[in-house]
Every structure is written in C-alpha cells, then in structure tokens.
C-alpha positions in Angstrom: 72.5 15.3 34.6 70.6 14.3 31.0 66.7 13.9 31.8 65.7 10.9 29.3 62.0 10.5 28.7 62.1 8.5 25.6 64.1 5.6 25.8 64.4 5.7 21.6 66.8 8.7 22.1 68.9 7.1 24.4 72.5 8.0 23.7 75.7 6.3 23.6 76.2 5.8 27.1 79.6 4.4 28.0 79.6 1.4 30.5 76.3 2.1 31.8 76.0 1.9 35.7 72.3 1.5 36.1 70.1 1.6 39.2 66.4 1.8 39.5 63.7 2.5 41.8 60.9 5.2 41.9 63.2 7.1 44.4 60.2 9.0 45.8 61.8 11.0 48.3 65.5 10.6 47.5 65.7 10.2 51.0 69.1 9.0 53.2 68.4 5.5 51.5 68.5 6.5 48.3 71.3 8.2 49.0 73.4 5.4 49.8 72.2 3.6 46.9 73.7 6.7 45.0 76.8 7.1 47.0 77.9 3.3 45.5 76.9 4.1 42.3 79.2 7.0 41.9 82.1 5.1 43.7 81.5 2.1 41.4 81.0 5.0 38.3 85.1 6.3 38.7 86.2 3.0 39.9 85.1 1.4 36.6 85.3 4.7 34.4 81.9 4.7 33.4 78.0 6.7 33.2 75.6 6.5 36.2 71.9 6.0 35.1 68.9 6.4 37.7 65.7 4.5 35.8 62.7 5.6 37.9 59.1 4.8 36.4 56.7 7.5 36.5 53.8 7.7 37.9 54.1 6.0 40.8 53.7 2.0 40.0 51.4 1.2 43.1 48.7 4.2 41.5 48.4 1.0 38.7 48.8 -1.5 40.2 46.5 -0.3 43.4 44.2 1.8 41.7 44.6 4.3 44.4 46.8 7.8 44.9 50.1 7.5 46.1 50.7 10.4 47.9 54.3 12.0 46.7 57.3 12.9 48.8 58.4 15.1 45.8 57.1 16.4 42.4 59.0 15.4 39.5 61.2 18.6 39.3 61.7 18.3 43.0 62.9 14.7 42.1 65.1 16.0 39.2 67.0 18.4 41.4 67.9 16.3 44.2 69.1 13.9 41.6 70.8 16.0 39.7 72.8 17.5 43.1 73.7 14.0 43.7 75.5 14.1 40.1 74.1 11.4 38.5 74.2 11.6 34.7 71.5 10.6 33.6 67.8 9.7 34.7 65.8 8.2 32.6 61.9 8.8 33.2 60.0 5.0 32.1 55.8 5.9 31.5 55.1 2.9 34.0 51.8 1.0 32.2 50.2 -2.2 32.0 53.1 -3.4 29.7 55.4 -3.2 32.5 53.3 -4.3 35.0 52.7 -7.3 33.4 56.4 -8.0 32.5 57.9 -11.1 33.7 61.3 -10.7 35.7 63.3 -12.5 33.5 61.8 -10.4 30.3 62.2 -7.5 32.3 65.9 -8.0 32.2 66.5 -9.3 28.8 63.7 -7.2 26.8 64.4 -4.2 28.5 67.2 -3.7 31.0 70.4 -5.6 28.6 68.5 -4.6 25.5 68.1 -1.0 25.9 70.8 0.3 28.3 73.6 -2.6 28.0 74.5 -2.5 31.9 78.0 -3.0 33.1 77.0 -3.2 36.7 74.0 -2.9 38.2 73.6 -1.3 41.6 70.5 -2.7 43.9 69.2 -2.8 47.3 68.6 -6.2 49.1 65.1 -6.0 49.2 64.3 -4.4 45.4 61.5 -6.4 43.6 60.3 -5.8 40.0 58.9 -8.2 37.3 54.8 -9.3 37.6 53.6 -9.3 40.8 57.3 -8.1 41.5 58.3 -11.5 41.4 62.1 -10.6 40.5 64.7 -9.8 43.2 67.9 -9.6 43.5 68.7 -13.4 43.4 67.5 -13.4 40.0 69.8 -10.7 38.8 72.8 -12.3 39.9 71.6 -15.3 38.1 71.2 -13.5 35.1 74.1 -12.1 35.5 76.6 -14.6 33.3 74.5 -14.8 30.5 74.3 -11.4 30.0 77.7 -9.8 31.1 76.9 -7.9 34.0 78.0 -7.0 37.6 75.6 -7.2 40.6 76.5 -4.7 43.2 73.8 -5.5 46.2 73.1 -2.7 49.2 73.1 -5.1 51.8 70.4 -5.5 54.3 72.7 -4.1 57.4 73.8 -1.4 55.5 70.0 -0.8 54.6 69.3 -1.6 58.4 71.9 0.7 59.4 70.2 3.5 57.9 66.5 2.7 58.6 64.5 5.1 55.9 61.8 4.6 54.2 59.7 6.5 51.7 56.4 4.7 53.8 57.9 5.4 57.1 58.6 9.3 55.9 55.3 9.5 54.8 54.0 8.4 58.6 56.2 10.8 59.7 54.8 13.5 58.1 51.1 12.3 58.2 51.5 12.0 61.7 52.9 16.0 61.7 56.5 14.7 62.9 58.3 17.0 60.7 61.7 16.9 62.3 61.9 12.9 62.3 60.6 13.1 58.7 63.6 15.8 57.6 66.1 13.5 59.7 64.7 10.6 57.7 65.0 13.0 54.0 68.3 14.4 55.1 67.0 18.0 53.8 63.4 20.0 54.9 60.6 18.8 53.6 59.2 21.5 51.0 56.6 23.0 49.1 56.2 24.7 46.3 53.9 26.5 44.7 52.0 30.6 43.4 50.8 32.9 45.9 46.3 33.2 45.1 44.4 35.6 46.4 42.8 34.9 49.7 40.0 36.4 52.0 42.5 38.6 53.2 41.5 38.1 56.6 45.1 38.1 57.8 45.9 41.4 56.8 43.4 43.4 59.2 44.5 40.9 62.2 48.2 42.5 61.4 49.3 39.2 59.5 49.2 39.2 56.2 49.6 35.7 54.9 50.6 34.1 51.1 47.8 31.4 50.2 49.6 28.9 48.3 48.1 27.3 45.4 50.9 24.3 45.5 51.9 23.1 42.5 51.1 19.3 42.3 47.6 18.1 43.8 49.7 14.4 45.1 52.5 16.0 46.9 52.1 15.0 50.1 50.5 17.6 52.8 51.7 17.4 56.0 49.4 17.2 59.0 47.6 20.3 60.0 48.8 22.4 62.1 51.2 25.5 62.8 54.5 25.2 61.2 57.9 27.1 61.4 59.4 27.5 58.2 61.6 29.3 56.2 60.4 30.9 53.0 61.7 30.9 49.4 60.9 34.0 47.2 62.2 36.3 44.7 65.9 35.0 45.5 65.4 36.0 48.9 64.6 33.2 52.6 62.7 34.7 55.1 61.9 33.1 58.7 58.1 32.1 58.7 55.2 30.7 60.0 52.8 28.1 57.9 49.0 26.9 58.7 48.0 23.7 56.7 44.3 22.9 57.4 41.2 23.9 57.4 41.0 27.0 59.2 38.1 26.0 61.4 37.6 29.4 63.3 37.0 31.7 60.1 35.8 29.0 57.0 33.6 25.7 57.3 34.5 24.4 54.3 36.4 21.6 55.7 39.0 22.3 52.4 42.3 22.4 53.8 45.0 25.5 52.5 48.5 26.4 53.2 48.5 29.8 54.4 52.7 31.1 54.6 53.1 34.5 56.9 56.9 36.1 56.0 58.0 37.7 59.5 59.6 40.5 58.4 58.3 41.1 54.8 56.5 44.2 53.8 55.4 43.7 49.9 53.1 42.4 47.4 53.5 38.3 46.9 50.9 38.1 44.8 51.5 35.7 41.7 55.4 35.1 43.1 56.6 31.7 43.4 57.2 30.8 46.7 58.6 27.6 48.2 58.2 26.5 51.8 60.6 24.2 53.8 59.3 23.0 57.3 61.1 23.0 60.2 59.0 23.0 63.4 56.0 21.8 64.0 54.9 23.8 66.9 51.0 23.0 67.9 48.3 22.0 66.5 45.5 23.5 64.3 42.4 24.4 66.7 38.7 26.8 66.5 39.3 29.4 68.6 35.8 31.0 70.1 36.7 34.7 68.9 39.2 36.0 66.7 40.5 38.0 69.4 41.4 34.4 70.8 43.1 33.6 67.1 45.2 37.1 67.0 46.6 36.1 70.7 47.8 32.8 69.8 49.4 34.0 66.6 51.3 36.4 68.6 52.2 33.4 70.8 53.1 31.8 67.6 55.5 34.6 66.1 57.2 34.9 69.3 58.2 31.1 69.2 59.4 31.5 65.6 61.6 34.6 66.3 62.9 32.1 69.3 63.5 29.5 67.3 65.6 31.2 64.7 67.3 33.7 67.7 68.5 30.1 68.9 69.6 28.4 65.5 
C-alpha cells in the first residue's frame, strides 16, 4: 500500500475505486466496506483508494480531544493488511470544514481523484455541517460519470458496530466486547522507561510503558490479562492500567506490564500490549503484603487463562 500525504503528488491511478472516512479502529464495519472496495476493484479492474482525514475532524469542529482507537501507524498497518492500494491522508482544516457538499464532490473528489466508483456507508456524511450524504452522491453521479456503491443499513445493522461503541466498551473495561467489535485485540505500543522498581522488590518486576501517542484511548483502570510483543517474541502478561493507589497519591495514570515468563532488561525496548481480558478493578490495599498476595492470585488467573486457551 502506498501512503500519500500530499494530493499534489498523486500518481496516475487506474480506474479509482474510492471510499472515505476517518477509519478510526478499522473495525468490523470498516472491514465490510474494505471488502466491498476489493470486490469492486477486481470487477472494474481498478485500484482502491481510502481517503482519511487527519487529525480527527471532531477535534477541529468540536474543539475537543478525541480519544483514538488507532495511532496513525496502526491505522496504516491495518489498511495495508486489508489490501488497500492507496491511503491518502488529508489534513482536516477549516477549509474542509466549511466546504459545501457540492464543492466537496466537484472540487475535491472529482477534480483530484476522478473516481470511477465511490463506496460509501448509507449513513456517511460530508461537507459543511455534514449536509452531504449518499443521496447527493447519487444525484451528482451522472454529471461526473462515477458509480455509487452503498453499504446498506441492513448490512451495517447486521454488523452493529461503530467506533463510538468500541470507545464506550473500552472505557467501561469491557475489553472482550471491544475486541469482538474490532475484529482483533485492542493494543497499545510504547517504550519501556524506568520506574520506581517497587515491583522488582515484590517479585513482580514490571515494565513501565510510555505509550506512543497521548490521544490513544486507554482502557478503563484495572488489571488485564494480555499478550506482549517485545524483541520479536510474544509473552503472556498481566497489565495494570491505573493510578497505583496503594503506592502513589499522584492520581497520574500509568501502564505497567508484567511478563509472566521473562527474565531480562527491557529498558528502552519497544513493547506492544494486546489486551485480552479484564480480571478485576484496580484497588487500594491496606498493606503492601495484601497487594502482593493479590498479585499472586492475578498471576494464577493469567496462567489458567493461557492454559485453557
């Protein structure tokens, strides 16, 4: 897949088959659209293009940070895995926010990409105040000589998935529901940095993760069973997401990863955590000994999970 960050550098694309959206999560609903994109690409002997705005349009329009399901690098990897030919990253700015739907089609889509076919969900909106929709595209299609392929309400309802639903599940600690809607395990990538090394004194040396993007959504506080990729190997792991109330009163959230069968130095290494199951809330213990006992129980649960699976 070729990633294009400046539309002035567009190559000559054969029979462009286009879809557009933020594609945050590249979840099962998005995957349905991408499958249709690939089907049409073969039928029409064309090339597939995903147009994705970055940063998230709601950040500009609503003036608030949007918790993202994917970093940009994760989104690129997922779309490449879906066999998209071109990903065009469009900087979302006030010019796009104020563009009328008709001008969006004529001056942006048609003028730059000359689409042969546009694949779009039945509820997709575009242009100023999100006034453009599938009906406008169908109305303009004869004038600009492109086809419109609609992902129907019935198809979307059968999948019943959205980025918003996934965010809600993650914020509620419902990691298995989120993973089911995504079609893969939610993950977080970061660099292992030095911490207070308290876990080492308790027999549970943890890796403190400095995750790579501040806008990436952290799941609800709690203890999770996970898998961790580091140095080209995968390990069973326990992950603590939270504020560490037993040993700290800073209130600052952190991510600590304990690899069940690892002995070595992780400082400075990149680690990717795949969340599998949330086993309990984060709690404040009366003593360090009580916390240590609970950590042993958590470790037993993790081993039982992996032995069963």
